[in-house]
N, C-alpha and C positions, 0 to 999 in steps of 0.2 A: 158100911158107908163107902161109896166109891171114892178113890183118891183122885184128886185133880191131875190132869195131864199138863195143863198150862196154867201158870200164874200170871195174870195180867196186872201190871204195876202202873198205877195212874197217879202221878203227882198232881196236886191241886192247890190253887190259891185264889180264893175270892171270886169265883165265877159260878154262882149257884145255878143259873139257867143252863149254862153250857155243860156242867157236870151232870145235871139232871138228865139232859138229852143223851149225853154219852152213856151213862149207866143204863138208862132205860133201853137204849138202842142195843147195847150189848146183851141185855136180858132178853129182849124181843127176838134178836136174830141169832142167838147161839144155842144150839140144841144137840149137836152131834159129838161135841168134844167136852169131856168133863173139865171144868175150869174153876178157878177161884179169882176173885178180883180183890186186890189190895189197893186202897186209896190212901196215899200219904199226903196229909194236909200240911202245908207249909205255913202254919200259924195264921190262918184266916181270922180276921177280926171284925168282919161285917155282920156276924150273927147269923144271917140267913144260911150261909154255906154250911157251917157245922150243924145247925139245926136240921138241915135237910140230910146231910150225910149220916148223922146219928140215927135217922129214922129209916134208913135203907137196911133191911133185915138180912140181906144175903152178901154184903160186902164185909171185908175186914178193914177197919178204919184205924189208921195210925195218926195220932194228932201230935204234931211237933209244936212245942210252945216256946222254945228258946234255941239259940244257936243256929238259926236258919240263915244261910248265906244269901247274897244278892240273887235276883231272880234266876239267872242262868245257873249259878252255882247251886242255889237251893233246889233247882230242878234235878240236877245231877245227884245231889245228896239224897233226894227223895227216892230216885230210882234205885240207888244202892241200898237204901234202907228197906225198900220193898223186896229187892232181890234176896237180902239176908233173911227176910221173914217168909219167903216163898216155900211152898211144900211140894212143888212140882218139878219134874225133870226138864220141862221147858219153861222159860220165863219170857214174858213179852213186855217191853217198854211201850207205853201208850200215852197219848195226850188226851186231855179233856176235849180238845177241838178235833179229834179224830172220831168219826161217827160211822159205825157199821151200817150198811144199807142192804146187804144181801145175806141170806141164811148160811151160805157156805164160806163166809169170810174167814172164820177161824180154821175150819177144816182145810181150806185151801192153803193157808199159811203153814199149817202143820205138815201137809203133804209136800210142800216145797222144801221144808227143813229136813224131812225124813227120807227124801228121795235118794240120798247118798250119806253114808255115815261120816264122810269127811266134811259135810256141810255143817258148820257150827252156828251160822247166823243167816237170816234172810230179812230183807226189807228194801227200802228205797232211800235215795238221797233226798231230793225235794219232791214231795208228793203233789205235783201240779203239772199241768200241761204248759209247755213253752213252745211258741211258734218258732220256726227257723229264723224269722226276722228278729225276734226277741233275743235268741241265742247269739246271732251275729252282732246285734247292737251291744250286748253285754261284753262280748269279746273285744269289740272296738273300743269301748270305754276303758276296759282294763289295759289294753295295749297302749293307748294314747294318753290316758289321764292317770293311770295307776289306781283306778277304782277297783280295788281287790276285795274279795270276800274276807270274812273273819279268819278263814283258814290260810290266807296267803302268807302270813308270817312264818308258817312252817315250811314254805318252799315246796309244797306238795299240793297240787290242785286236783288230785284224783277224787272222784265222788266216793262217799262212804255211807254206810247204813246209819240213818239218823233215828231219833228216839220216838217219832210220832207213831210208828207201828212196826216194831222190830222184834223178831222172835229169835231166841238163842237157846242153845243146849247149855243148861246150867252146869253140867258136869265139866264141860270144856272151860267155861269161864272160871269155875272154881279152881280147876287144876292149873290153869295158866295165871291165876291171880288177876284177872281182868275185871275192872269195874268202871262205871261211868265217871267217877270222880278220881280215877287213878292219877290223872294229871289235871289239877284245877284250872289250868290255863287253856286246855283244849275244849273244843265244842263237843256237845253231847254225842257220844257214839263213835267219835273218830278214833280214840285210843283203843277201844275194843275191836273195831273193824280191822285196823292194821295190825294189832296184836294177834288176832286170829290168823290173818294171812301170813305173818312172819313165822308163825308156829307150824305152818304146813296145812292148816285147815282152810276151808272155803267160806268166805263171806259172800253169799250169793245176792247180787242185785236183782230184784224182781222187776218185771215189766210194770211200768207206771200205769199204762192203760188198763192192764189186767187187775192191778191193785185198786185203781180208782173205780172199777166196776163193783168193787166189794166194800170199800170204805170211802168216805168223803173227808178230806182234811180241810178244815176252815183255818187256813194259815194264820199264825200269830194271834189266835183267838184270845188268849189271856191278855196280851199286850194291847189288843184292839179294844177290849172291854174295860181295861184299866189303863186309860191314857196316861195316868200319873206315873206309870212305869217307864215312860220315856219314848214311846213310839212317835214317829213323825205324824203331823196332822193329816198328811195325805194317806199314810198307811191306816190311820184310825178311821178316816172317812170312808175309804174304800172297803176296809175290813168290816166295819159296822153294816154297811149296805149289803155286803155279801152274806153276812150272818143273818140279817133280817130277812133277806130273800129266801135263804135256805129254810128258816123257821116257818115261813108261810106255806111251804109245800104241804099239801094235805096229808100225805103219808108220814111226813116228819112230825107234823103237828099232832097227829093221832098218837104216835109213840110218846111224844113229850107230855101229853095230857093224860096218859094212862097210868093212874096212881097204883093200880094193881101190880105193876112191874117192880115196885119197891118191896113187895112182900115175898117172903121166903117160899111160899107154896104156890106162887103164881104160875111158874114154869119149872119143869124138872131141872134141878141145879145141884151142884156140889156145895154143901154148906161149909 
């Protein structure tokens, strides 16, 4: 049996449609890199989520039933649990609202990571396009009104690799003792990114357009589909519209409706 090169870690909480599309898209678009997928469920109680995940024959499912932190903390805990269970030299933090759309998506990420042995992580900060006007408006708000991001309290506004699609050298993370929940007050990925840089390794920021040619990130997908988690009505409204439009694309719908992609023998894969 071929050993996996990449372990893809996917935290999940009560978004059965989203995780179905995510997993089937990984399955459909990933052929050239041996991989495994570890889904860490954060105590979903809707019934449908676990019923579906338990039926997918080619994933490793870890079900958390107690001790799950609040949504952001639970996410980081789940990534760390997945990292600990991984069998591969490379580990990827992934979101259920990150959807592969091209066949080379994982190959390309591995190539970026292995281009230099000093590169210990690759990924992006926010996986979305922002116009120059939007960037200027945000800067103006922050300057005049103090509307800072969640990272402002650290006094460091540099971008860092976030967890929606981030690939790491596991050996470096293990040796440096870096984990997503190393500091529970920091946002996901920040501690690892700057820990890597401070140790003399490279955390490589990838081109957002090049990354978005290969994966689509439906920002805040879990928060949008579960408004009770506290997202603003504006975020929920816009996010639900964006997700609905994405699901209506014929090529996306075809993958979402392909039940064979849940089977172990549908496509060559590492079990």
